[in-house]
N, C-alpha and C positions, 0 to 999 in steps of 0.2 A: 142392119139390125146395132152389129157391137158402134159399126161410129155411130149413129143416132146416140146410141144411150153415152157415147166419150161424148157427143158434142151435146146433149143433156144438160151431161154431170163437172159434167168444164165451165157451162154456162152458170148453173145453177154455184159452185165453189166459183165464181170469179165476182159473179154479183156478189154473195156474200163477204168474200174477203174486199170488194171497195168499200160498201157499206162497215163493213164492220172496222177497214182503217182510218172511214174519214170520220167516223162517231168517235172511234176514239180519237184523231187528234179532233175533237172540235172540240169533245167534252169530255177529254181521261181527265185533264190535271185540271178541273174544275175547282178553286181553291187550292191549291197545294202549292208549297214549298222546295221544289229543289234545291239541293247540295248542287254542287263547281260539275258535275261529271257527269251522273245524270241526265241537269241542262245541257250541258253540252253531245250530250250525244241524241237527245232529243233532237234541239236546233238544225241537227247535223241533219239526222235521219228523217227526219217530220214532211221536208220539202221536198226531199225525194219518192217521199211512202206516196203525200198527196200528191206530186206528179206520176205517179206508178198509172193511183185507182180513177186520176181524171181518165191516163189511158185505156184506159180499160173502159168506160165512160163511153168511148169514142170509138173505139172499136170494137161494144159492141155494138152501137150505135149505124154504126157503117154498114157493118155484117148483119142484120138483122133480128140482134138476139136481147136486143133495149131495147123490148116492151113498151106495155104504155109510158114509158119516163121517154123515147125519144120522141115523140109525138110532141111533147106538149112542155117542150127545152129548148134554148137555144145552139146546145152542143149541134139536134140535126141539124141544124144549119152549119156551125162554124165544119160539121164532117165535110158537109157536104160544097161547101169551098175550099176544100180539103182537096179535097179530092176531083173537083176542077183545076185546082193549078196544078196538079200533077200532070 
């Protein structure tokens, strides 16, 4: 029972962080002028955060926690190909 609860909490937190990070990266700086230091920080961290969010999608889809999002995206095919190559 506890393991199921931990898994469900992890999945909900993972998807929430994933969607929040992707939305913040896409829409967060709309009509915004950044100074040099914040622009450098954003530029250096945005690629890493984007990769981590997409990694969560791949991991969630490959382990069966993707729900409907894996059925209608190309991520499922890419995950299947990566698993088969391994």
